[in-house]
Structure formats: C-alpha cells, structure tokens
N, C-alpha and C positions, 0 to 999 in steps of 0.2 A: 335323508333317511338312511344313509350308510351304504355299505357295499351291496352291489347288485348280484354278486356271484353266489347264488343260493340255489338249492335244488329241491328241498323238501322240508315239511314240518317234522319236528322230532318226536318220535314215540318209540317205546319199546327198545329193541336192539339198536336202532339208529340213535336214540337219545343217549344210551350208555356209551356207544362208540364215540359220539361227538364229545361227551363229557370227558372221556379219557384223552382225546386229542386236545381238548381245552386245557386240561391239567398239564399235559406235556408241554404245550406252548407256554404256560406260566413258568414251568421249571426252566425252559429254554431262555425266556426273557430274563429271569433272575440270574442265570449263568452268564448271559451276555453283559448284564450290568456289573456283576461282580468281577468279571474278567476284563473290564474296560473296553468292551466291544460296541458300546453305544456312544455316539458322537458327543463330544463335550467341547466347550470353548467356542462354539459357533452359535450365532444368533440369527435366525431367519424368521420372517413374518409372512403371512399369507391370509387369504380370506375366501369365503364362499358367499356368493350373492344369490338370494332367492327373490322371486318376483311373481306377480300375478299377471295373467293375460285376461284382458277384458274386451268385449265387443263394442259396437257403436253405441250401445245403450249403457255402457260402463258396467255391464254385468259380467260375471265369470264366463269365459269362453273355453270350451273343452277342445282345445286344438294343440296341445303341447307336442304331440308326436309329429303332426304335420309341420309345426313350426321348427322343430329340430331338424327335419329333413331340409327345409329351406335354409336354415342358418348354416348347417353343414360345418360345424366347428367343434373340435373335440373338447373345448373348454366347457361346452354346454351339456347338460344332462337333464333327466326327468326328476320330478318330485312326486309325492303321493297323489296329488290331484292333477287331473288333465288340464286344469287352469293354472298350474304352477310351472315355472321354469327355474333352473339353477345354473349358474356358471361359476367355475372355479378359477381363481386368479393364480398366476404363476408365483411360486415362492421367491422371496427377495431377501437379500442380506440386509439385516437391520442396520441402517445407517445411511449417510449420504442423502440422496433424493428418493429413498424408497417410498416415502409417503406420496409424493407427487407422481411417481411411477405407478403406484397402486391406483391413484385416481385416474391417470391417463388410460390404463388398461380397462378400468371400469367403463369409462366413456366409450372406448373402442368396442367392447363386448356388448354394451347396451345399445350402441348404434347399430350393430349387426342384428340384434334382436328386433329393434324397432323397424328396421328396413324390411325384414322378413315378415313381421307381423302386419305392417302397413299393406303389404301386397295381399294379405288375407283379409283386410278390413278390420284389423285388430290393433290393440295398443298394449304396451307393457306399463305396469305401474308398480312402483316400489313403495310398499307400505306394510306395516307389521300385521295388520288384519284388515281385510277389504271391507269397507263400509257397506257395499252393495250386496255382500254375500247373504244368501237366504238359506234356511234349513233345507229347503227342497233342492238346493244345488249340491247337496252332500249325500246323494245316494251312491250305491256302488257303481252305477254307470259312469260316475264322475272320477272313479279311481283310474289311475294310469295303468294300462294293460301290461304290467311288468310282474313277473312271477314273485319277486320279493314282496311287493305290496300286498298281493293276495295272501301269501303265506303269513305275513305279519298280521294282517287283519284276522285270519282264521285262528292264529295262535292266541291273540289277545281276546277274541271272542270266547275261546275255550277257557281261558284262565278267569275271565270275568264271570262267566256263567249267566249272563243276563245283559240287559240293556245298559247303555252308558248314561249315567246320570250326571248332569252338570248344574252346579249352583255357584254363580259368581255374583257377589253383591258389590256394587259401586254406587254411583249416583242413582242408577236404576238397579233393578234386581232381575237377573236372568236365571230362570229355573227351566231346564229343558231336558228331555230324554231323547236319545238317539240310538239307533240299532246297529251302528257300525263305527269304524275307527275314523271316518272321514272328517270329523270335526277337527282333527289334527291338521288337515290341509288348509284350515283357515289361518294358519300361521305362516309368516314369511320373515326370515331373519337375515342378518349379515353377520356371519360367523367369522371371528378373527382367530388366527393361529399364531402362537408364539413359541418358538423352539427353545428348549432349555436342556441343560445337561442333567444326567441322573443324580449327581451329588447335590446339585442345587435345587432339584425338583421340589422337595418337601416345603422349604421356606417360600420359594417362588409361587408354588400352588396356593399355599395359605394366604400369601399376600394378594394373589389374584382374587381369592374369595373375598377378602376385605374390600378390595378396590372395585368389585363388581357393582355394589349398590349405588355409589354416587355416579358411576359411568352410566348405569341403566337409567337412573333418575333423569339425567340431562338428555339421554338419547331416546326416551320413550316416544313411541309413535303408533300405539295400538289401543286407543281408548274406546273403540266401538266394536260391537258384535251384534248382528241381527237388529241393528238400529238402537241398541241399548248402550247407554253410557256407563262403562264399567270401570276397570282399573286403568291407570295411565299406561301400563304395559299389560294388557289383558292376556297376551300370549302366555305369560307365566302361569296363570291359573288355568287357562284353556288347555295348554299342552300337558300340564300335569294331570288334569282330569281325563283327557282324551286317551292317555296311555296308561292310566292307573288300573292295575289288575287286582287291587285289594278288595276284599269283600267285608261287609260288616259282620261282626261276631258278638257273642254274648259277653265275652270277657275282654278286658283291656290287654291287648298284646301288641308290643312294638313291632310294626311292620313298615318297611320303607316303600315309597312309591318309586316306580321305574324312572320317573322324572323327578329330580331332587336337587336341592342345594348341597345336601350332605348332612351328616350327623356329628362330625367331629373333625378336628384338625388331622392332617397327615403328620405323622411323627418322624419316620425314618426313611421311607422309600415309596416310590410310585407303586410298588407291589402291593401296598396296603389297599389302594383303590381297586386294583384289578382283582385281588383276592376277595375283597368284600363283595364286589359285583358278581363274581362267580358263586360265592356262598349264598348270597341273598336272592338272586334272580335266576329263575329257570331259563335254560336255553330255549329259544323259540324256533330256530330253524337251522338246518344244516347246509354245508357247502358241498362242492363237488371235488374238493382237493384232499389229497391224503399225504401231504408233505410231512416227513419226519424232520422236525427242526434240528435235532441233534446230528442227523446224517448230513444235513445242509452245512452245519457248522464244521463238521469233520472235513467236508470238501472245500472249506474256505469260503462258502457262500453265506450270504445274509438271509436267514429264513424269513418267509413272508408272515408266519404266525397267523395263518388264515382263520383258524378256529377262534383264537383270541380276538382278532380284529372284528370278526363277524359278531361274536357275542357282545363286544364292546359297543357295536353300532346299534344294539337294541336296549342299551341302558343309557339314559339321557341325563347325565349330570349337567348342570348349567355351566360348570367349568369341568371339562372332560379331559382326561389323559388320553393321548393318542400316540400309537406307535407307528412309525413309517420309515421310509428309506429315501435318501437323496444321493444320487450318484453312487449307488451300491453301498452306502453306509447307513446303518440303523440310527434312528434318532427318536427323541421324545418331544411331544408338543403339548402345550395347554391350549385347548380349544374353548374360546369364550362363545357361548351360545345365547347370551341374553340380549344382545343388541338387535334391534328390529331392522327390517329392511327400510331404506329410505331415511329421510325424505329425498335427499339428493346424494350423488356420489361424494361431493365435498363434505356433506354432513357425516356420511358413513366413515370416511377416512379420518375426519376430525375425532369421531368417537374412538376409533382405533388408536390414533395418536395419543389421546388422553389416557387410555388404558395402558398402552405400551409404556408411555413415559412414567406413569405412576408406579407400575410394578418394577420397572427398571431401577428407578431411584430408590424406592423403598427397600428393595433387596440389598442395596448398598449400606443403608443406615439401620435397618431392622434385621439383625442377624437371626432373630427368632421372633416372628410376629406374635407367636402364641403368648409371649410374656406381656404384650402390650394391649391386648384386647381379648375379651372372652369370646369363645365361638358363638355363644348365644347372642351376643351383640351383633356379630357379623351376619348371622342368619336373620335376626330381627330387622336389621337394616335392609337386607335383601327384600324381605316381604313389604316393608314400608315403602321402599323405592318403587316396587312394582305397583303398589296400590295408588300412591300419591304423587309419583313423579317428582318434579321440582318443588312440590309443596311438602315433601317429607322432612321430618326432623330426624337426623341421623346422629348416632353416637360414634365419635372418632377415636383413634388410638390414644389420644391424650385424656380420654375419659369424659370429655365434654360433649354435649349435644348441640348440634348446629342446624339451622335451616339449610337445606341443600344448597341453595344459591350462594349463601354466605360461605359455606364450607368449600365449595368449588372455587369461588372467586378468590377468597382470601388465603386458603390453605393448600388446596390440591393443585391448582394450575401452576403455581410456582414449583411445586414438587415435580409435576410432569414435565415442565420446561427444563428443569435441571436434568432429569432422567434422559430426555431426548438429546440434549446437548452432550451429555456424557457418552451417549451411544454414537456420537458423530453424525447425527441427523442434521441436514442443512439448516442453517438459521432461517432462511426464507420459508422453508416448509414448517418449521416450528412456529414461526410467527403466524403464518396463514391458518394452520389447522387449529392450534390452540386459541387463536383469535376468534375462530368460528364458535368454539365452546364459550369463550368469554362473552361474546356478543349475545349468545343464546341465553346465558344466565342473567346477563345485564338487562335485557328487555323482557325476560320471562316467557320466551316463546320457543318451544320445541314442537315436534310434530304432533304430540298429543294435545298440547294446549291450543295449538292452531286449529285442530279439528273441532275441539269443543267450543272455542270462541267463535268459529265460523258458524257452527250450529246455532249458538245463542243469537248471533247477529241475524240469522235467517228467520228466527222467530217461528211462530206456529202457523204462518200463512200458507203453508203448503203441506203435502203429505210427507211422511218419513222417507218414503222411497225417493221423492224429488230431492230432498235435502241430502240423502246419501249419494245420489248420482251427482249432485253438484259438488260434493266434496271430492269425489273421484275425478271428475272432469277438471276441477281446479288443481288438484294434485298433479295430474298429468301435464297440464299447461305450465305450471310453475317448475316442474322437474325439467321440462325442455328449456326453460329460461336459465336454469342452472344457477340460481341464486340460493344461498343457504336459507334454511327455513326461518331463521330469525328475521329475514328481510321480506318474507311473504306477506302480501296483503290477504285479508280474509276472503274466503270463498263467497261467491255470489250465487244466488239461486239460479240465475240464468245460465251458469256454467254447466248445469246438468243436462242441457239440451232441451229443456221445456217439459211441461207436464206430460206430454204424450209418451215420453220414454218411461214414465213411472206409473203407468196405469194399464200395462198390458195384461197383468195377472192380478187376481183379487188379493193375494197376500201382500202386495205392495202398498195397499191402502186400507185394508180391512181394519176394523176396530178390534183391538185385542184386549182392551180394558173393559171387560164385559161383566155386567151385574147379572147374576143368575140366582135361582132358588131351587130347592128340592121339592119333589111332588107332595110330600107330607106337610109342607109349610102352609100357613094360612094365606088365603087369597088377599087378605088385608095387607100383607107385606108387599105383595105385587103391586097393589094399588098405590101404596105409598112410594115404592121405588119409581113408578112411572111419574109421579108428581115431583119427587126430589130430583131425579136425574133427567127429567124431560125426555123420556123415551116411550116408545109405543109397543115394544115387544120385549119380553123377558124370557130368556131361555131357561129350561128346566134340566138340571143335571142330577145324576145319581152320585153316590159317594166316591166313585172312581172317575168322576168328571166326564162320564159318557153322556152325550146328549140324548134325552128321553122325551122331550116335548118342548112346546113353546106356548106362552100365554100372550095373547094379543090384546091391544086396547079395545078392539071391537068385542072380543069375547068377554072382557071385563064389563063393558057397557051393558051387554045383554044380561049378565048376571045381576047388575045393579037394577036394571029395569024390571027384573022378575021380583024384586023385593026381598030376595033371599039373603042379601048382605046386611040387612038391618040389624041393629043391636039386639033385637029380640031373638034372632036366630043363632044357632051354634056356629062357630067358625067353620068355614068351608075350606076344604083342602084344595091345593093347586091342582092335584090330579083330576078333580071334578071338571075343570074347564079347560085344561091344557089340550092343545092339539098334538096328537102323537104321530100322525102321518105327515112327515115334514119333507119339504124340498130343500136339499142341502147341496153344497159344493165343496170341493177340495181346495187347499191353499193355492195350488198351481193352476186352478181353473182360469182360462182366459176370460178377460172382461166381457168380450162380446158374447161368449157362451153364458156368462152370469146374467147379462141383460136379457138374453132370450129366455132363460129359465124364469126370471121374474115376470117377464111379459106373458109367456105362454101359460104360466100357472097362476097369474094374477096375484102375486105375493109382493109385499113391500119390504121383506127382509129375507136374506139368505144366510142361515148359519153356515159357518165354514168349519168343516169337520175333518180331522186327520185321525185315521184308525179308530173311528167311533167317538173320539173325544173332541169337544168343542174347543177351537183355538181362536175363533173370532167371529164377527158378523159383518155383513155388507148390507146396507140399506139403500133404498131408492134415493135417499138424500145424498149418498156418496156419489151417485151418478149424476144427480142434479148439479152438484158442485163441479164435476168434470164438464158437464154440458155448458154450465155458465162460463167457465174459462174458455171453452171452445168457441162459444158464441161471441164472447168479448174479443177473442183473438181474431176471429173472422170479420167481425164488424170493424175492428181497428184496421185490418188489412184493406177492407172495402173502402173505408174512409180515406185511407192513404192513397189508394188507386184513384179514387174520384178527385182528390186534391191534386194528384199528379196530372190527371187529365185536364183539370181546369187550368193548371199552370201552363201546360203545353198549349192549350187553346189560347190562353192569353199571349204567349210568346208568338204564336203563329199570326194572331190578329195584329200585334204590334208590327211584325215584319211586313204584313200586307199594307198597313197604313203608311209605313215608311216608304214602301215602293210607290204607293199612290201619290204621296207628296212629292216624290222625286219626279214622277211623270209630269205632274202639273207644273212644277218648277221649270221643267224643260219645254214648256209651251204646249201643254196638252189642250185638246179641242174643248172649248167651253161647253159645247153641246154634249160632250161625253162625260161631263162631270163638273162643269163650271170652271171658273178661273182659278188660277193659283191662289189668288187672294181669297176666293170663296172656300176653297178646300182648307186653306190655313185657318181662316176665321171660323168657318162653320163645321170643320171636320166632316166633310161631305159623307153622307150616309152610304154611298156606294160608288165605287169607281166606274162601274158600268151602268149606273142608274138603277140597279136592282137591290142595293143594300147588302151585298154579299160580304162586305168587310166585317160588318157586325156579326155575321155568322161564323167568321173566321175560317 
C-alpha cells in the first residue's frame, strides 16, 4: 500500500501546499533525468511478497501486528488488513544466480513467518485471494491500525461519496455493496521490480505492458471470492473496483480509474506517467517532510522526492513507474503488480523469470514496440488474461491470435530463455524456472485452474464453507511440500479439517439463492413457488430488497382451507397472509445462537438479514444435515472403538490360552484342568475349572 510516512488528509491550505511540493518534485526529477543524474546501464531486480494469515479453521486471523513483533525482521511490514503480511526482498543484480537467490530468500523469510505464526497457532498462506474470506471479515476493525490506512480510507470515502459497489461476472456472478475500502485487503500479490535507465524507459515500459497479459495468464491464482467462481485473476477486477473513486454521471466523460492498465503508450519519457497521474488524480494525503529537492541537488545529495513518491503510491497502475535510490544513487524501476501471491516460491520466481526474460529480449529486437502492436490489443489481452487465464485467446505482435498455452510454449518461452541467457543468468536457473512455466502450460494447471478443478472434484456433497476451508488447508500443505503447482494433486474435502470448522456461523452455510416475492404479488405465485422449488417458506421483500415479511406453508394451507383461493374469488395479495413480525439473525450469528432462536420461538426458518436486507435463509433442515453428519461421525467412532475392544479382547484370550497350553505341556495337574492331551484336544474351557479363559 505504499509509504507509511503520512500525517494528514489533504484539504484547503494543506492541499495547495502539497500540490506545490508535488510539482516541485516533478521538476526536480525532470532535471535529474536531463542532467544524467539517474542511474543507467545497471539492471537490478527485486520483489515484494504478500500473504494471508489464517487461524486453525483456515479463516482470516487478525494478528499481523503481534506477528511482526515475533518475527522481528525489518524485511517485514504491514498491509491494509490485520490478516495480511508483506515482506520485501533485497534487490539483486540481474544475472548469475539472482533467481535462485531470490527463491532462497523467499524461503528464509517465509520460514521466519511460519515459525512466528505457529507459536500463535496460526499459519501463513500464499494465494491471490483467500477462499475462506467472508464479507463480515472486512469491517474497519480488521484494518491495520496504521495512520496511512485510516487516512486512505477516509479520502477514498470522501471522493466516492457513497458505498462501494462491486460487480464481477465470471462462472458465477458477484454483486455486493460494502461501506469501506477493506475489500482491497482481499488481494495478495507478488510484485516484481525491474530497474531500467531513463533513456530506455519508454520502450521497456511499453514492452512490459505487452508482456503482462501472457505472464498473468499462466500465473493466475485468484479465481474465488466469497465462494464465487469469478475471474482467473479476480484481483484485477476487485482491486480496480475497491479503489475506484469515479461516480456515475448523466454525460459520457472520459475518466480514469486509480487502478488501471493505462490509456496509451509512453512516447518519450517516464515523466509522461508521473504528469498524467498528477493531472488526473487528486492527492489523497500529505507527508511530514518539507525537503526542497533543488536545495538537496545543490548540496550534492540525491533528493527523496517525498511528495511525488507519496502521491505515486496512491495511483495503482498495474505496471507502475517507481523512483528510488540504491547506495545514494537515484534510479527508476518498473513495478509489475499483476502477479498474484503463490502458489509456491518456486512458482513466483518462475513467473518473474518469464517476465524478466521476455522484456529483456524483446527490448533488444523491438526498438519501438508501438509499431508492432496497437495499444488496444495490449489492453484487450490484459483483460482477457485476467478473466480467462490460460484459456484466453491473445493477439501477439505478429498480428496473429493464439491460445495462451500455445503462445507461451511455442513463441514466448524461447524468447524469455534467450533474454535470460543474454543477461548472464545461470543456465541451471533458466532451465529450472522456465521449466516450471513450460510444465504448467503443458499440463494446463496453474493456481487458478487447480482451485477450480479441486472444487469440481469435491462436488456438492458439502457446504461452500467446507470446500473453501479444504482448498486453504490443501494449499498450505502443498506449499510446505514445495512442489510447483503443476505437480499438485487436487484438494480433498477432508483437508479442510472436517465439517465442524465450517458451521460455526450461519453465513458459512446459509442458502443465498433465495426465491422471494413482493407483498402486492398474488398468493397463487407463492403456492406455485413452493411446489416448483420444494420449499416451505417464501420471504417477502420490498423494492429495495428489505425484508418485510414471510409466507409459510402453514399460512398458505389455512388460506386454502378457508376456500378463499378458489377460482371464483379475486386474487389475494401476499400482504394478506404474510407474517410481519419475524425472528431474524445476522450473517455472523453463531450457529448455537441460531439453533436457540429457532427452538425458543418455534420457527423452522431464520431469515438472515444485513442492514435490513435479506442476504440468505437458514432452515431446520440445514441443522438436520449437520446433525446427521455429527451422528454418523460419532457412530463410526463408536463402532471403531468397539471393534478395537473386541480385537484387544481376542488378543488377550489367545495369550491366556497359549499360557494354559504351556502349563499343561509342562505336566500340569489333571485335577486342575485335565491332561495335556485333554487341553489340546478339547480346548479346556477353563484353566482353573471356572471357564475364565473364555471371558478373556
């Protein structure tokens, strides 16, 4: 989420003062570029790793601040959500064994996080969007208590002027409203950095834009949100909508989202991006620094450009220009923000290797990529890759359209291999990491397709919450095995820890596909709904989806018995028989409380209501299903215990019989159990004449 060094939201004099400092920083950067004060001829790479923290039930755990204290490593920092962590890798010179060094440091840092979290009973999981996340996990109590995040949320709320509306259509359809910025915290990425010189920035940035789509398609690992199957890389749509401050208007006016791919190529300089972002997007917050960059230059120092860096951190281009310093020398980087977190460190480094290699080689053979492909094709490819992943059909620079897997295997991997080799990357690293990409497209399994295939294999024999927990549990287990995702077996339902972890709150298993009517509708419609859908209760909503009543099967029977529903009578309105005084619960109501409500009020259905609006229903049959699983589990356990007891009894009896045979063979007294021959032949019923062998 960018620099933490902020002090206030910008208004009035503060806004004007910050804007002036922002413009001064822009002029200073342009001066530095023109006078050759920005590093050139040096290539470095780096990355940022984001992850989720989950508890023993594979649910988001709000403990990032405590985890950071235990980890005690400056590489780690916070993210927007208290269930997020981020660690920053050290920059490396591009070449040699930089890729395996990157993976080694990832393992080292993840190991530290896992040890610290294990002491707290928690786990770290690398995934683009957490399958077990629920809307109720995203209130402001879940926001990390850092001033930057609070100020950012306040500024975005002010600019939006209303609730956040989300609509993402994939296999399923997600339409949801939320009252704060926290849905952005549902995203976790692996952000790659590639240092470039000012003179080569335009073409390299444009090439990075072109290369982003196929890299994202093979790297996709975010197909699920709130149990819905959406885009292969749902983060793209979710992040854009969660930070979007545009409002609808009566006239068609071109306005850019703060999260964007871009609208055109870069023509001459990185300054085009910085100027556009200052021109288009209002500054959201101010810092505590008052550095004059020109005074710093006169002293021979490299200015920090605090205002420009802060503003840049609140504009989220998917390929973003970054200004920084290394060893007291200013430099420029391209930050790739499209790659998701996970599935494993090896997969993440392989994604980076693919991107690094592509843009390195293409910059040597395409001196101006703008002549080879229209910007509209690059932007369309980006959207298709986000939606469809490896199933996307992409247009390449030769003007041809290719299935992603064919394009990657036949065209792009050889380009990336050459690019890495030209940069002096070790042959063993090239083979390992590009081999991971090759295997991924060969078998057709990346993180997104693995999650969706696992869900399909689990079928409908369990609740959505159980399946989501199984996905997270399986992801953690396979990440610890450290095999690339192309080698992963599908998740099994049992890896979620059992049904009991998925029924603690009603939102985990409530029915959200609810048939409802309005109170002016005819009762006849309700009767037919009950027959068609085999249901016993039909909610009644107003035009704003507020719950206003409920029609029960029993109420309908009473009306039928009265004879008023005959064809001779005028149609009767639902409002005539609906019950208005309802017992309801909230989505985060604990299951035990829901059971008590239904028992105490003798109702068979509980409407689940959020801010007056119907979001689902829970019926007595949901609890019967849970009870059946509980009974089956306990009966199976009882049978196993009884079987174990019988086996133990049989072993003890055999041992006693063997002892008795041994005594007789040694010349035991016939009067105390007969002769040896008698014991052997007749299997004497009791060593001491009381038959206690049989009882064991």
